[in-house]
N, C-alpha and C positions, 0 to 999 in steps of 0.2 A: 504493499501499499504507499503511494506516494503523500509525503507532509504537504500539507496544504499551503498555497502560497498568499501572498497578497500585495501587489504593486501599488507603490505610492507615488505620487507629483506634487511637490511643494510640502509635502507632509499630508497629504489628504489620498485618502483611498480611492483608487480609480474603481470606478464600478464595474462589475463583470471582470477584471483582472486578476484572477485566480489560479493561472496556469504557472508553471516552468518559464515560458517566454511571455513577454508582451512585445507585441508588434504595434506599429504606427504607421498604418498602410500609405497617408499621405501626408509627410510633417508640414506641420504651417507655423507662422508664428506663436501661436497661444499653443503648442505643444513645446516649445522652450522650457528647461524647468528642470529643478532636481529631481532623478528618479531611483527610489531604492525597491528592494524586495522585501519582506519578513515573511520568514520560514516558519511554520509551529509544527512541532512531532510531539503527540501525546502518546504514552506509552501506559496504559493502567491510570495511574493518579498523578502521575508523573508529567510537568509538560516542559519542554525546553524550545525557546526560539531564537531565532538567528535572523538579524538585521544585516544586509549588505552594506558595502559604503556607496555613498551617494555617488550618482554618476549624472553629470551636468548636461543637458542636451541643449545645444546651442542650433538654432536654425537661421540660416541667412540668406541672402538675396540668391538667386541661382547662377554660380558659377561654378567652373571643373576646378576642383581642387579637394585637400584629403577632408575639408570640411563637410558637413551635411548639407544636401542638397532639399532645397523648397522642392514639395510635392513626391518625393522618394520615400519608397518603403524602407523601415529601420526594424529591426528586430534586437529588443535588449534580451538578454539570456540568465538565467540565475543557473549557477555550476555548484556542485556539492564542495564542502570544504571539510576536512575532519581537522578538528584542532586536539591535539596530543595532550593539552595542560589537564 
């Protein structure tokens, strides 16, 4: 069973964004912001929660460069991480 995820933009939960990946199908100015994912794992009565480091999405005018392109689809992906502490 996979652990439930919740994606956030600017610390506000994104409705329906509960999968390991979050896709923005056509990036627009309003999509710019700070994104993170919170993953919760419950085992019996114990619950563990992990929060990703925030990822800042900047949307710029259409240009060809290493920056994000307005109107292009982008996928943010949550990957597993094991902390041995």
